[in-house]
N, C-alpha and C positions, 0 to 999 in steps of 0.2 A: 442870286444864290447867297449873296452876303446877308440879305435879310433873313433867309431861311436858317442860316448858320447862327445868326444872332438869336433867333427865336428858340433854336435848339439849346443854346447855351443858357438862356433864361430859364427854360424848363429844368435843366440840370441843376441850376443854382437853387430854384424853388424846391426841388425834391431834396436837395442836400440840406436846405434850411429847415424843412419840415422834420427831417430825421434828427437834426441837431437839437431842436426844441422838444421833440417827443421822446428821444432816447435818454435813458439813465445809464450809469456806469454798469457794464456787464462784465462779470468776472467768471472765469472758467479755467479748467486745467487741461493742458494738451498732453500728447503722448509721452513726451520726454520730461514730464513732471514740472513743466514751467507753468506758473500761475499767470494768466493773462487778464488784464483789465482793459476795456476798450469803450469808446464812445464816438459817435459821428462828429466830424469837424464842421465848422461853419465856414462856408465859402462866401466871402463878402469883400467889399472895398473899404478903404480906410475911412471914408466919410460916414458910411453906414455903421461901421464898427463902433463909433462913438456912442451911438444909442443902443447898441446890442450888447456890448461888453466893455464898459468904461475902463475896467482894470487893465485889460489887454491893450486897449486903445492907448492908454497913457504909456505903456511899455513901448509900443511901436513908435509913438511920438517922440519918446526919449531918444531912440536910436536914429530917427529921422533927423532930429536936430544935430546929431553928430555925423550927418551925411552918410548914414548907412541905410541900406534898403532891406526891410524885413519882408520876406516872402511867406514865411510860415512861423507861427508862434504858438506855444502851448504852455499851460500852467498846470502843475501836478502837486497834489498834496498827499503825502503818504504817512500812515501811522504804523508803528511797530509795537506789537503786543506780545509779551512773553512772560513766563514765570521762571524762577530759578532760585538758587541759593548762593551765598557768598562765603568765602573763606575768611574767618575773622581771627585776629591775633590781639591779645590783651597785653599791653605794655605799661609798666608803672613809670611815670615820668616825674613824679614828685612824692612827697611824703603821703599826701592824700589825693594825688592826681593820677589819673590813668588815661591811656589812649587805647581805643578799640579800633584797630585798622581792619579794613575790608577790601576784598579784591573779587570783582565779578568779571568773568570772562566767558564769552560765548562766540559763536561763529561770526556775529555781526556787531557785537557791542563789547567794548572793554571799559570797565569802570573801576577806578581805585580811589580810596579816600579813607577817612577816619572820623570817629567820634571822640571828643574829649570830655571827660567828666571828673568831677571832684567828689570825694566821699568825706563828708564832714561828720566826725564823731560827736555825739552829744550825750551827756549824762542826765538821764531822766529816771528819777526814783531809784537811784543806785544801779541803774542799768545803762550800759553804753548802747546807744542807738545810732546806726549809720544812716545818713541821709545823702544818697547820691544826687548830684546835680549835674546835668549835661550842659556843658557850656556852648558847644558848637559842633556842627557836622560840616566837614569840608571834603570836596572832591578834588583829588590831585590831578586826575586825568579822565576825560571822557572821549572815547573814540567810537564813532558809529560808521559802519560801512553799509551803504545802500546799493546792492547789486541790481540795478534797474536798467532795462533797455527800452528806449522810447523810439517810436517810428510812426509812419503813416502808411496806410494801405488802402487799396480799393477792392471791395468785396464783390461777390457775384451779383449783388443787387445794385451795383454801380455806385454805391455810397462810399465816400472816403471816411475812414475812421482812424483816429489816433489810438495807439495801443501802447501799453506798458507791460513788460514781462519781468518776472522775478523768480528765482529758484526756491523761494521760501514762502510758505503760506502764512507766516507771521506778519508779513507786510500786507497792509490793506490800503488800496488807493481810495481816498475819500473825496477827492476833487480832481476832475480831469476836464480841461477845456482846451480845445484846439481850434485855430483859425487859419484858413488858407486865404491869404490876401491876393486879390486880383485887381487889375486896373480896368475900370469900365470905360468904354468909348464915350466920347462926348456926343451929344445929340446934334449932329450936323444936319442942315437943311438938305432935303432931297433935291438933286438936280434933275429937272425934267427934260431939258433940252440937251442934245448931244451932237457933236460934229465929228465925223471920222470917215475913213476910206471904206468903200464897199465893193464887193464883187458879186454879181448876180445876173438875173435875167429881167429885162425891162421892156415896157411898151411905150413908144414915143409917137405923138401926134405930129405929123409933118405939116409944112406950110400949105400944102395942097389939100389938107383935110383927110389924108389917109393915115391909117395906123400901121406902124412898122414895129417889129419886135426883134430881140436878139440879146446876146451877152453884152454886159456893160461893166466897165471899171471906172470909178470916179470917186468924188467926195460927196457925202450925203449929210443932210440935216435931219435929225430924228427927235421925236417927242415921246417920252415914256409916260403912259397912263398908269401902269401898274409896275411896281418893283417887288421882286421876291428872291 
């Protein structure tokens, strides 16, 4: 039975691997307006992971060197795209110098900063011409809030998938990799011979040459031709 179980697990791993390499990120919206992005995970062992996903392999190896065991790892890349406007305030900070402060505030991003400029008057043909020169743009504060939920689920098709949910459609998941690490059994030699107790019904040839039968209890030696 152990052999059948191992064969079944190999089939599951193969099906999971095919889904991982064939699927792309799938994004859809569910009833409560959550935006969901998902993709099949890769079920593999650490040795195989090195050739399948070197980036995540290096991450797992990093934690292994710190005596930590990684059972599942995922890497997500998210983009935020939005448009808007900022409140600006013009302040004179010198005779010909000005500061234009701005403040952008949304549900997920807070951004404050300013531009500094100088206005240099020049007399050209009896006309005063103002030549503004922007010296620098500075950000005082940038705060970004990413309301993301990450997990792993098994769907009706028996495929494990990593998923990311967010309540805002301005977030876009551009990269999604998940790995479920397993420990594969070592290839041990199959033991053909076995010794153990038995209870059953047996036939015995007596010294007189007659056959006798009956229930028997004892120790038996066995040889396995087929294991499953």
